[in-house]
C-alpha positions in Angstrom: -4.1 -42.2 4.5 -7.5 -41.8 3.3 -9.5 -39.9 5.8 -12.1 -37.9 4.0 -11.1 -38.8 0.7 -10.8 -35.5 -0.6 -7.3 -35.4 -1.6 -8.3 -38.8 -3.5 -11.1 -36.9 -5.1 -8.8 -34.1 -6.2 -6.2 -36.3 -7.7 -8.8 -38.7 -9.3 -10.5 -35.5 -10.9 -7.0 -34.0 -12.4 -6.3 -37.3 -13.7 -9.2 -37.6 -15.8 -8.8 -34.0 -16.7 -5.3 -35.0 -17.9 -6.8 -37.8 -20.0 -6.5 -41.1 -17.9 -8.5 -44.0 -18.0 -11.6 -44.0 -15.8 -10.9 -47.3 -14.5 -8.6 -46.2 -11.5 -6.9 -48.2 -8.7 -6.4 -46.1 -5.4 -3.7 -47.6 -2.7 -3.2 -46.8 0.6 -1.6 -47.8 3.9 -4.2 -46.5 6.4 -8.1 -46.4 5.3 -9.4 -44.2 8.0 -12.6 -43.3 5.9 -14.4 -41.0 8.1 -17.3 -38.9 7.8 -18.7 -39.0 4.1 -15.4 -40.7 2.8 -17.1 -43.7 1.5 -19.9 -42.0 -0.3 -17.3 -39.4 -1.9 -15.0 -42.6 -3.1 -18.3 -44.5 -4.5 -19.0 -41.6 -6.8 -15.8 -41.7 -8.2 -14.7 -44.0 -11.2 -12.5 -46.0 -8.9 -12.3 -49.6 -10.0 -10.3 -50.4 -7.2 -9.3 -49.6 -3.4 -6.8 -51.1 -2.0 -5.8 -50.6 2.0 -4.1 -52.4 4.7 -5.5 -53.8 7.6 -3.2 -51.3 10.1 -7.2 -49.7 10.9 -9.8 -51.9 12.1 -11.8 -52.6 8.7 -15.1 -50.9 7.9 -18.2 -52.7 7.9 -19.8 -51.2 4.9 -18.4 -53.4 1.9 -20.1 -51.3 -0.9 -17.0 -49.9 -1.6 -14.8 -52.0 -4.2 -12.0 -52.5 -1.4 -9.1 -55.2 -1.0 -7.7 -55.2 2.7 -4.4 -57.4 2.8 -3.0 -57.9 6.1 0.3 -56.1 6.9 0.7 -58.8 10.1 3.4 -61.4 7.8 5.4 -58.3 6.9 5.3 -56.9 10.5 6.2 -60.6 11.7 9.2 -61.0 9.3 10.6 -57.6 10.1 10.3 -58.1 14.2 12.2 -61.4 13.8 14.7 -60.0 11.4 15.4 -57.3 14.0 15.4 -59.7 17.0 18.4 -61.8 15.3 20.3 -58.8 14.2 19.3 -59.7 10.3 18.9 -57.2 7.6 15.4 -55.9 6.5 16.5 -55.6 2.7 15.1 -58.7 1.5 11.7 -57.2 2.7 12.1 -54.7 0.4 12.1 -57.1 -2.5 9.0 -58.7 -2.2 6.5 -58.5 -4.7 
């Protein structure tokens, strides 16, 4: 989960200090992005931010964010549980 962006900022700084390429992709399940998180993330050399739609999307589109839906995955999981089918195939999706 990305809340304030402080942990992401620290991780990006460590990666850069260790010689990582400055075009970093950040992925998180929940993009809460409270307070000044968006401004903090904008200042970092993040090429792409990937967060799911588990929370309401933030109206600010200035971040290079991609927000895939988890609805198909949840639908499939609920259907499999209802029909007593294994969830293993869900883990094999790419």
